[in-house]
Backbone as a ProteinNet text record, in pm:
[ID]
protein_1_A
[PRIMARY]
MPPTPPNDDLPTPSRTEPTARKYDLDSADQNEGPRLVIALDIDGVLARHLDDVELRQMPNDYADLPFGAVWVEDHRGQTRLLHTAPAVIVELDEIVRKPGVQLVWVSSDAPWTLPRAIELAFGGRLASGVVVTDRSRASNWKMTQLLRYLRSAGDPPFVWADDKAIEFAFRVSRAFRDGNVGPSQRLLITTSPATGLTLDEVEAIREFMQGVIGKRP
[TERTIARY]
141.3	148.2	44.9	78.7	-18.4	-131.2	-248.4	-360	-331.2	-370	-348.8	-481.5	-523.6	-651.6	-642.5	-753.8	-750.2	-699.2	-611.2	-551.2	-651.7	-765.2	-859.2	-932.5	-912.3	-969.4	-882	-761.6	-667.7	-673.5	-657.1	-647.3	-519	-520.1	-399.5	-304.7	-183.9	-91.3	-34.7	-4.8	62.3	206.4	257.8	397.8	488.2	434.6	517	580.5	712.2	781.3	862.2	807.3	882	990.7	1091.6	1196.1	1142.6	1058.9	995.9	855.1	756.6	619.1	552	487.1	420.4	274.2	229.2	88.6	11.2	55.8	-15.6	80.4	121.3	221.4	162.2	33.2	-30.7	27.3	81.9	131.7	272.7	338.5	475.4	476.5	577.1	594.4	671.4	600.1	663.6	743.2	718	791.7	931.8	944.1	1073.5	1140.6	1070.1	1125	1101.6	1111.5	1085	1190.4	1148	1240.5	1282.4	1206.5	1237.9	1181.8	1263	1219.2	1210.3	1099.7	1083	1072.6	1174.5	1184.2	1152.5	1058.4	1010.6	1007.8	1037	1010.1	872.6	822.3	693	714.9	769.6	792.5	894.3	858.8	950.3	954.4	881.4	877.1	732.1	650.1	508.2	429.2	480.4	416.8	514.4	475.1	565.7	563.1	670.6	680.1	610	515.7	445.3	517.2	518.3	577.4	476.7	519.5	434.7	306	315.5	196	94.8	141.9	51.9	-11.5	68.6	15.9	-93.4	-71.3	-171.7	-302.2	-293.7	-413.7	-491.2	-430.5	-498.9	-606.8	-725.3	-834.7	-812.5	-872.8	-867.9	-959.7	-1070.5	-1171.9	-1124.4	-1122.4	-1077.4	-1158.5	-1288	-1374.3	-1340.9	-1274.7	-1243.3	-1103.2	-1026.1	-891.3	-898.7	-800.9	-800.6	-775.3	-820.5	-799.7	-650.8	-613.5	-473.1	-403.9	-475.8	-416.5	-480.2	-399.3	-450.3	-359.9	-420.2	-343.9	-307.1	-181	-133.6	-54.5	-29.4	55.6	182.1	300.5	426.2	476.7	597.8	650.2	684	689.5	713.5	583.1	470.8	342.2	299.8	368.4	336.2	241.5	142.4	46.1	97.4	92.9	139.9	59.5	76.6	-3.2	77.2	17.2	72.8	-8.6	61.3	-7.4	52.4	-24.9	26.2	-30.2	32.7	-13.7	-89.9	-221.8	-300.5	-255	-216.1	-174.9	-49.8	42.6	164.1	128	37.2	-3.6	-64.9	-151.3	-217.6	-114.5	-19.4	80.7	172.2	211.8	296.9	223.9	97.5	19.4	12.6	-0.7	-3.7	128	238.4	370	389.4	358.3	388.6	294.4	187.3	98.1	148.1	252.2	305.7	364	347.5	405.5	556.3	606	749.2	799.4	713.2	754.5	715.8	810.3	786.2	804.1	701.9	709.1	765.6	863.1	924.1	921.3	868.8	866.7	988.5	1071.2	1190.7	1168.7	1105.4	1061.1	1046.5	1099.4	1089	945.5	861.3	723.4	623.9	669	575.5	486.8	539.8	452	331.7	343.2	233.1	152.2	217.9	147	87.8	145.8	103.6	-43.2	-93.2	-232.8	-329.9	-311.1	-400.6	-377.9	-250.9	-220.6	-280.5	-266.1	-320.2	-471.1	-536	-682.3	-735.6	-675.8	-736.4	-664.7	-533.7	-460.9	-434.7	-412.6	-380.6	-504.2	-618.9	-740.1	-735.3	-664.9	-652.9	-542.5	-472.4	-364.2	-234.6	-137.9	-6.4	-20.6	-120.4	-147.2	-63.2	9.3	97.8	238.1	303.2	439.8	496.6	624.4	698.2	754.2	739.1	796.6	932.6	1035.2	1170.5	1208.4	1243	1279.7	1389.4	1429	1540.9	1517.1	1507.4	1480.7	1594.9	1715.3	1831.3	1834.3	1767.2	1770.4	1915.1	2003	2139.9	2136.2	2236	2232	2216.1	2274	2267.5	2183.5	2082.5	2006.8	1930.4	1886	1805	1885	2007.2	2089.4	2120.2	2158.1	2196.4	2082.2	1963.3	1850.4	1796	1800.2	1756.4	1847.3	1979	2072.3	2053.7	2026.5	2001.7	1876.9	1772.6	1650.9	1676.1	1748.3	1776.1	1854.7	1951.5	2026.4	1932.7	1840	1747.2	1654.1	1634.2	1545.8	1621.9	1752.8	1832	1898	1908.9	1973.4	1913.7	1782	1722.5	1753.9	1737.9	1748.6	1651.2	1686.9	1600.2	1596	1486.1	1467.5	1461.2	1528.6	1520.3	1495.4	1385	1351.7	1345.9	1423.7	1429.2	1473.4	1435.3	1473.6	1608.2	1656.6	1781.9	1877	1822.8	1905.6	2005.2	1971.6	2063.5	2188.1	2170.5	2287	2371.7	2307.1	2382.5	2459	2395.6	2463.2	2585.3	2576.1	2690.6	2806.7	2774.1	2880	2951.2	2876.4	2936.1	2982	2941.6	2980.9	3024	3154.6	3206.5	3168	3165	3130	2987.9	2896.3	2758.3	2752.2	2820.3	2820.7	2871.2	2975.7	3036.6	2968.3	2865.3	2793.6	2863.4	2951.2	3027.2	2962.9	2851.9	2774.2	2629.6	2561.4	2423.1	2411.8	2288.3	2267	2325.4	2380.6	2443.5	2340.5	2222.6	2116	2034	2041.1	1968.5	1931	1826.1	1784.4	1764.5	1844.6	1839.3	1782.5	1679.1	1611	1609.8	1678.1	1671.5	1565.3	1456.4	1344.3	1363.8	1291.3	1285.1	1173.7	1202.8	1098.8	980.9	1006.7	899.4	796.7	838.6	746.6	715.9	806.9	792.8	820.6	791.9	813.3	724.5	783	708.9	666.2	575.6	532.2	646.4	739	855.3	942.5	956.9	1036.2	965	833.6	757.9	775.7	778.4	800.4	939.4	1039.3	1173.5	1170.7	1091.5	1076.4	1011.4	910.5	841.7	938.2	1017.7	1112.6	1217.8	1263.3	1359.7	1295.7	1172	1101	1089.8	1054.3	1038.6	1170.9	1280.5	1410.3	1449	1393.5	1427.1	1336.6	1205.8	1112	1032.2	1057.1	987.3	858	789	668.7	542.1	552.6	433.2	328.2	199.9	92.6	85.4
1166.3	1024.7	995.3	909.3	875.4	794.3	801	721.9	574.8	496.5	352.7	282.8	205.3	136.4	27.1	-15.7	-124	-251.8	-322	-443.6	-555	-551	-659.6	-654	-545.1	-537.2	-607.6	-643.9	-706.7	-858	-931.5	-1076.6	-1113	-1222.3	-1265.4	-1329.7	-1270.6	-1327.8	-1459.9	-1546.5	-1669.9	-1640.7	-1703.6	-1683.7	-1788.5	-1866.3	-1960.5	-1886.6	-1882.6	-1802.9	-1892.4	-1932.5	-2018.1	-1941.5	-2013.4	-1948.9	-1902.8	-1983.3	-1943.6	-2000.1	-1911.8	-1957.8	-1921.9	-2018	-1995.3	-1959.3	-1851.1	-1815.5	-1875.9	-1850.1	-1895.4	-1877.9	-1988.4	-1981	-2007.5	-1984.1	-2011.7	-1928	-1808.4	-1720.9	-1757.1	-1848.1	-1885.3	-2011.5	-2021.4	-2140.7	-2242.8	-2335.1	-2428	-2537.4	-2558.6	-2662.4	-2615.9	-2493.2	-2443.4	-2354	-2312.7	-2217.8	-2076.5	-1979.1	-1840.6	-1788.9	-1707.1	-1641.3	-1506	-1455.5	-1328.1	-1330.6	-1291.2	-1278.5	-1130.2	-1090.3	-953.4	-959.3	-908.9	-916.5	-780.3	-778.5	-653.1	-658.1	-544.8	-522.4	-456.8	-441.4	-374.7	-232.7	-218.5	-85.6	-8.2	113.9	198.9	166.9	62.8	24.4	29.6	-62.3	-55.9	31.3	47.7	136.1	246.4	369.7	481	514.5	574.2	615.2	749.3	752.5	875.9	952	1085.3	1163.1	1176.2	1235.6	1242.9	1320.1	1426.1	1505.6	1421.8	1349.7	1266.2	1156.5	1098.1	991.3	1042.9	1162.6	1219.2	1249.8	1272.6	1305	1181.1	1063.1	941.3	904.4	867.2	834.7	702.2	690.4	564.7	460.4	506.5	416	359.3	227.2	162.8	208.9	227.9	264.7	401.9	486.3	622.4	635.1	527.2	532.9	553.1	624.7	640.9	508.3	499.3	377.1	346.8	222.7	184.1	187.2	223.3	229.1	123.5	63.9	-39	-46.3	-69	-95.2	-241.8	-272.1	-410.6	-428.5	-552.8	-585.7	-652.4	-603.2	-657.1	-772.7	-820.7	-938.1	-910.7	-783.2	-747.1	-733.8	-749.7	-730.5	-585.6	-498.5	-356.8	-323.6	-241.1	-198.9	-76	-79.2	34.7	44.4	156.8	184.8	159.3	86.6	74.7	166.1	256.1	348.9	330	271.2	234.4	325.5	319.6	394.8	298.5	307.1	210.8	197.4	308.1	300.9	215	224.3	142.3	-5.1	-35.4	-173.8	-233.2	-157.6	-205.5	-236.1	-145.2	-165.1	-283.2	-296.3	-408.7	-541.3	-542.8	-665.5	-711.4	-617.1	-651.2	-714.8	-664.1	-716.6	-857.7	-878.9	-1009.1	-1118.4	-1081.8	-1182.1	-1234.9	-1174.3	-1220.4	-1361.2	-1446.1	-1580.5	-1574.7	-1654.4	-1661	-1564.7	-1476.5	-1379.8	-1431.8	-1432.2	-1477.8	-1361.8	-1335	-1234.1	-1297.5	-1230	-1277	-1162.3	-1188.6	-1089.5	-1109.6	-1007.6	-1013.6	-912.5	-956.8	-865.8	-942.6	-885.7	-952.6	-959.5	-865.1	-860.6	-930	-975.4	-1029.3	-1142	-1238.6	-1346.4	-1297.9	-1181.1	-1130.1	-1022	-932.7	-818.5	-846	-940.8	-959.5	-998.9	-1099.4	-1138	-1021.6	-941.9	-828.6	-718.9	-695.3	-593	-631.1	-758.4	-802.9	-784.9	-821	-816.2	-673.4	-588.5	-458.2	-339.5	-349.7	-236.9	-256.9	-381.1	-408	-444.5	-454.6	-491.3	-631	-722.2	-859.2	-880.3	-773.8	-785.6	-831.7	-871.1	-917.7	-1036.6	-1120.1	-1233.3	-1356	-1351.5	-1462.7	-1428.4	-1519.5	-1487.8	-1585	-1572.5	-1651	-1554.4	-1587.7	-1505.5	-1561.6	-1477.8	-1516.1	-1432.7	-1499.7	-1427.8	-1504.2	-1457.4	-1516.9	-1495.7	-1603.3	-1592.3	-1528	-1537	-1485	-1332.8	-1267.5	-1121.6	-1070.5	-1148.3	-1102.3	-974.7	-889.2	-755.1	-756.2	-855.5	-860.1	-978.3	-1014.5	-1135.7	-1124.5	-1005.2	-992.6	-1031.8	-979.7	-1016.5	-1165.6	-1218	-1357.9	-1450.6	-1425	-1513.2	-1497.2	-1375.3	-1356.2	-1431.3	-1419.5	-1491.8	-1642.7	-1688.1	-1831.9	-1875.4	-1795.7	-1829.2	-1830	-1728.8	-1722	-1844.7	-1888.1	-2009.1	-2129	-2140.4	-2253.8	-2248.8	-2128.8	-2111.9	-2114.1	-2140.3	-2147.1	-2017	-1923.3	-1793	-1716.4	-1692.7	-1611.3	-1463.8	-1379.4	-1234.4	-1190.5	-1080.1	-1039.2	-888.2	-844.4	-706.1	-709.7	-616.5	-607	-461	-435.9	-300.8	-299.2	-209.5	-197.3	-55.3	-6.8	129.9	137.2	27.4	31.6	-82.6	-201.1	-322.1	-326.7	-266.6	-272.4	-190.5	-70.7	11.4	-54.7	-119	-189.6	-306.3	-380	-492.2	-444.6	-329.1	-273	-245.1	-197.7	-163.1	-286.1	-393.5	-509.7	-616.7	-607.7	-710	-643.8	-633	-577.4	-665.5	-798	-890.1	-864.4	-839.7	-810.5	-674.7	-577.5	-443	-446.1	-524.9	-530.5	-630.9	-697.8	-793.1	-925	-961	-1085.1	-1203.2	-1180.4	-1290.1	-1271.7	-1383.2	-1376.5	-1360.6	-1360.6	-1345.9	-1215.1	-1220	-1100	-997.1	-1043.8	-952.3	-914.4	-788.7	-746.3	-599.3	-564.7	-425.6	-400.4	-312.2	-281.2	-141.5	-129.9	-2.1	29.5	136.6	185.5	294.2	265.1	357.9	463.2	571.9	673	632.1	615.8	574	670.7	797.6	897.1	882.5	823.9	808.2	662.3	571.8	434	421.8	304.9	280	372.8	438.2	533.7	468.5	534.9	484.4	482.5	579.6	579.3	456.2	419.3	301.3	173.2	172	57	44.2	156.4	152.7	97.7	130.7	74.6	-77.2	-125.2	-269.5	-332.4	-266.9	-319	-327.6	-224.2	-224.7	-334.1	-353.7	-460.2	-595.6	-614.2	-739.4	-765.3	-661.9	-679.5	-716.2	-663.2	-700	-842.9	-896.8	-1033.4	-1136.3	-1113.8	-1216.3	-1172.5	-1052.2	-1006	-935.7	-889.3	-810.3	-890.2	-1021.5	-1104	-1076.5	-1082.3	-1055.6	-1163.5
2116.8	2078.2	1969.5	1870.8	1767	1825.5	1764.7	1815.6	1799.8	1897.4	1893.4	1911.1	1813	1826	1929.8	1984.2	2083.1	2022.3	2095.8	2042.8	2022.2	2095.2	2079.4	1945.7	1870.5	1735.9	1632.9	1673	1580.6	1595.7	1484.6	1497.5	1568.1	1641	1711.8	1613	1591.6	1494.2	1544.3	1450.2	1485.9	1521.2	1626.1	1664.3	1601.7	1509.3	1434.9	1319.3	1316.7	1215.2	1123.4	1009.4	918.4	845.8	798.4	720.1	586.3	523.6	397.1	395.4	395.7	397.4	266	203.5	76	101.6	42.3	51.5	-65.2	-187	-305.7	-422.7	-480.6	-586.7	-724	-739	-867.2	-980.3	-947.1	-1053	-1097.1	-1026.7	-1061	-1147	-1232.3	-1313.9	-1231.2	-1169	-1077.2	-1147.1	-1278.3	-1350.1	-1386.7	-1428.3	-1473.2	-1370	-1266.9	-1172.3	-1222.4	-1133.6	-1174.3	-1270.8	-1365.5	-1457.2	-1402.9	-1306.1	-1241.4	-1101.1	-1003.7	-864.4	-829.3	-768.5	-720.4	-569	-500.1	-354.3	-293.5	-200.5	-143.7	8.3	69	210.6	219.9	339.9	359.5	409.7	531.1	587.2	505	468	392.5	245.1	204.1	62.6	13.2	60.8	25.9	123.1	241.8	340.4	376.6	352.4	382.3	530.7	577.7	717.1	736.8	827.4	857.6	968	957.8	1066	1179.7	1291.5	1410.3	1384.2	1303.5	1274.4	1197.2	1095.2	1016	1100.2	1189.3	1274.5	1367.7	1422.7	1513.3	1441.3	1311	1233.8	1190.4	1206.9	1166.3	1267.7	1220.1	1311.8	1383	1500.6	1574.2	1512	1457.8	1403.7	1270.8	1260.2	1136.9	1015.6	1036.2	924.8	868.3	947.6	904.2	845.4	845.8	789.4	638.3	581	435.1	366.2	240.4	163.4	152.5	176.6	170.8	305	412.4	546.2	635.1	721.8	812.2	934.9	1050.3	1171.9	1175.6	1209.6	1217.8	1345.9	1379.4	1493.7	1441.4	1483.9	1432.1	1517.9	1486.6	1555.4	1701	1739.9	1879.9	1957.8	1888.3	1952.6	1960.6	1886.2	1886	1771.4	1800.9	1699.9	1627.7	1494.4	1416.2	1287.6	1220.5	1101.4	974.6	880.3	745.8	655.1	585.7	495.5	356.7	266	134.7	26.9	-90.5	-207.4	-298.1	-304.7	-382.8	-527.5	-591.7	-732.5	-748.6	-653.3	-657.3	-641	-548.6	-525.3	-652	-717.5	-839.1	-948.3	-969.5	-1074.9	-1042.6	-917.7	-878.9	-896.1	-859.2	-870.8	-1015.9	-1106.1	-1248.3	-1291.5	-1239.6	-1275.2	-1221.3	-1092.8	-1032.1	-1081.2	-1150.2	-1208	-1342.3	-1396.2	-1524.1	-1510	-1611.5	-1605.5	-1585.2	-1492.7	-1467.6	-1362.9	-1311.3	-1209.5	-1071.8	-979.5	-843	-744.8	-665.9	-560.5	-435	-373.6	-249	-148.1	-30.7	76.9	165.6	175.9	261.4	372.6	478.9	584.7	714.9	823.2	952.8	1002.4	960.4	1009.1	916.9	801.2	702.1	754.7	833.3	878.3	958.8	1021.7	1103.7	1032.6	961	903.7	765.3	690.7	551.8	535.3	607.4	582.6	599.3	703.2	726.1	622.1	585.8	485.4	349.9	310.7	181.9	178.7	287.4	290.6	294.7	380.9	408.4	343.6	322.8	264.2	115.5	73.3	-67.2	-148.8	-86.3	-158.6	-216.8	-148.2	-196.2	-298	-333.6	-432.1	-365.6	-448.7	-403.5	-308.2	-334.9	-246.2	-279.2	-391.3	-426.5	-381.3	-313.5	-273.6	-173.4	-152.7	-54.1	48.3	174.9	281.7	319.3	309.4	348.9	469.8	578.2	699	771.7	888.9	961.2	1110	1183.1	1326.2	1402.5	1349.4	1422.3	1425	1325.9	1313.1	1301.4	1239.3	1215.7	1132.8	1149.7	1091.6	939.4	872.9	726.3	678.5	757.1	725.9	593.5	557.2	436	312.2	299.3	184.9	187.3	303.8	315.6	278	331.6	305.8	164.1	110.3	-27.6	-123.5	-105	-191.6	-178.8	-57.7	-37.7	-112.4	-105.5	-178.4	-329.3	-377.8	-521.2	-567.9	-488.3	-525	-535.3	-439.8	-441.3	-562.2	-618.1	-734.1	-865.9	-861.1	-983.5	-1022.7	-928.2	-950.8	-1069.1	-1067.9	-1174.4	-1153.4	-1254.9	-1234.6	-1125.2	-1057.6	-946.7	-931.7	-871.7	-827.7	-676	-611.9	-465.5	-429.6	-361	-315.4	-164	-103.3	42.2	74.9	193	228.6	298.7	358.2	433.4	400.2	376.7	374.6	259.8	146.3	31.8	60.2	111.3	144	251.9	348.2	451.4	390.7	299.5	234.4	156.4	92.3	21.1	116.8	235.7	331.6	386.2	407.8	473.9	375.2	248.8	151.2	21.1	2	-121.9	-240.1	-217.7	-325.6	-374.5	-282	-323.2	-391.1	-335.9	-394.8	-538.4	-562	-695.1	-787.7	-739.7	-823	-842.2	-748	-761.5	-691.2	-622.2	-564.1	-607.2	-623.4	-666.3	-816.5	-867.7	-1012.2	-1064	-1185.8	-1242.3	-1287.6	-1330.8	-1371.1	-1248.5	-1211.4	-1092.1	-1102.7	-1033.6	-1019.8	-871.5	-814.4	-671.5	-654	-572.9	-551.6	-403.6	-365.7	-228.1	-222.4	-155	-150.9	-41.7	-54.5	50.9	146.9	276	370.6	376.2	347.6	355.8	244.6	131.4	18.5	-11	24.9	-17.6	-166	-220	-361.6	-444.2	-543.9	-625.8	-756.9	-827.2	-957.2	-1057.5	-1049	-1138	-1111.6	-984.8	-950.8	-994.1	-984.3	-1034.4	-1185.9	-1256	-1399.9	-1432.5	-1349.3	-1369	-1351.1	-1255.6	-1236.4	-1359.4	-1412.4	-1530.8	-1649.4	-1670	-1780.6	-1762.7	-1639.9	-1612.7	-1643	-1597.5	-1623.2	-1773.1	-1848.6	-1993.5	-2058.9	-2006	-2060	-2029	-1920.4	-1878.1	-1942.7	-1936.7	-1984.1	-2105.9	-2156.3	-2275.5	-2242.4	-2345.1	-2328.1	-2353	-2345.8	-2371	-2263.8	-2298	-2201.8	-2095.1
[MASK]
+++++++++++++++++++++++++++++++++++++++++++++++++++++++++++++++++++++++++++++++++++++++++++++++++++++++++++++++++++++++++++++++++++++++++++++++++++++++++++++++++++++++++++++++++++++++++++++++++++++++++++++++++++++++++

């Protein structure tokens, strides 16, 4: 079994789960609406899945964890490890700080894991964003709620990175697969859970962003 730190070392998460919670929208253009939305999951995207051997090698002591790793408590009250790639976090943070870019978290665990992840695993980065979630946990809730959010924002071009939900959305919605619902300009990235989002995939996001909003600083 992987090491599990004592739960009393973790802050008690709030059990209030809003449909969309704003952390800090200073980086978004609130007068005109976002020109580009970047929607991200956490598990399998920013945090890679560790195998049993890797988990057993992780220390119990928080101070001994590698940089970019943090123990969190999810919406089920289970303690688990988020292991992120610092270089990916830094590059993404630079992108989402661009004028007109809006970061959106599409993750069932975001209301509980994000504050701790931002503080301890992301080094304070990626702190601007909107959390989009769904209390019903319907099988295709991520696509449904993301499209709803995009409509409310004026259907701007968007990037969506997820390890499972995009392929599932393709299977259950031919219209989404064929690009007949939602904004026509989109970049969909299905990540490998074992690696999470890679620097090459972040570069693809950057190139897409430049095509949408230009290369202005």
